[in-house]
C-alpha positions as CSV (number, residue, x, y, z in Angstrom):
1,X,228.6,130.3,119.0
2,X,227.3,129.6,122.5
3,X,224.9,131.8,124.4
4,X,225.2,131.7,128.2
5,X,222.1,132.6,130.3
6,X,221.9,133.0,134.0
7,X,219.0,131.2,135.8
8,X,217.2,134.6,136.3
9,X,217.5,135.4,132.6
10,X,216.1,132.0,131.6
11,X,213.2,132.3,134.1
12,X,212.4,135.8,132.7
13,X,212.4,134.4,129.1
14,X,210.1,131.6,130.0
15,X,207.7,133.6,132.1
16,X,207.4,136.4,129.5
17,X,206.5,134.1,126.7
18,X,203.0,134.6,125.2
19,X,200.9,131.4,125.5
20,X,197.8,131.5,123.3
21,X,196.1,128.7,125.3
22,X,196.4,130.6,128.6
23,X,193.1,131.7,130.1
24,X,192.3,134.9,131.9
25,X,189.5,136.1,134.2
26,X,187.4,138.2,131.8
27,X,186.3,140.7,134.5
28,X,189.8,141.3,135.9
29,X,191.1,141.7,132.3
30,X,188.5,144.4,131.5
31,X,189.3,146.2,134.8
32,X,193.0,146.2,134.0
33,X,192.3,147.6,130.5
34,X,189.8,150.2,131.5
35,X,192.3,153.1,130.8
36,X,193.9,151.4,127.8
37,X,194.0,153.3,124.4
38,X,191.2,152.7,122.0
39,X,193.2,150.5,119.6
40,X,193.7,148.1,122.5
41,X,190.1,148.2,123.6
42,X,189.0,147.5,120.1
43,X,190.4,143.9,120.5
44,X,188.2,143.3,123.5
45,X,184.9,143.1,121.7
46,X,185.5,139.8,119.9
47,X,187.1,137.9,122.8
48,X,185.7,134.4,123.5
49,X,183.7,133.8,126.7
50,X,183.7,130.4,128.4
51,X,183.7,128.7,131.8
52,X,186.5,126.6,133.2
53,X,185.2,123.6,135.1
54,X,186.6,122.0,138.3
55,X,187.1,118.3,139.0
56,X,183.3,117.7,139.6
57,X,182.4,119.4,136.3
58,X,181.0,122.5,137.9
59,X,182.1,126.0,136.6
60,X,184.6,127.8,138.8
61,X,183.0,130.3,141.2
62,X,184.4,133.4,142.9
63,X,184.1,134.1,146.6
64,X,180.6,135.5,146.2
65,X,179.4,132.3,144.5
66,X,179.2,133.8,141.0
67,X,180.4,131.8,138.0
68,X,183.7,133.2,136.6
69,X,183.9,133.9,132.9
70,X,187.3,133.3,131.3
71,X,188.7,134.3,128.0
72,X,191.8,134.0,125.8
73,X,193.6,137.1,124.6
74,X,195.6,138.0,121.5
75,X,199.3,138.7,121.7
76,X,198.8,142.5,121.4
77,X,196.8,142.6,124.6
78,X,199.4,140.4,126.3
79,X,202.2,142.7,125.3
80,X,200.2,145.8,126.5
81,X,199.5,144.2,129.9
82,X,203.1,143.1,130.4
83,X,204.7,146.4,129.3
84,X,206.3,145.0,126.1
85,X,205.2,148.0,124.1
């Protein structure tokens, strides 16, 4: 049995795939989940915090010069953010 996919379907499948090594801006993530239900917010407490460094070894900074804190998210938060619930 063969399954035929269009280019758009393939692109959608690849872009909607959860990647556990993907990093997210922690501040933007918390703003996006401000109105999320409690069972989603309960997953935010234990998220890791770390800096991503540039080529010179310095932490990435936002436009105001502040260091940006990044995090990785579990699949349940990814699904909530992308409307896969």
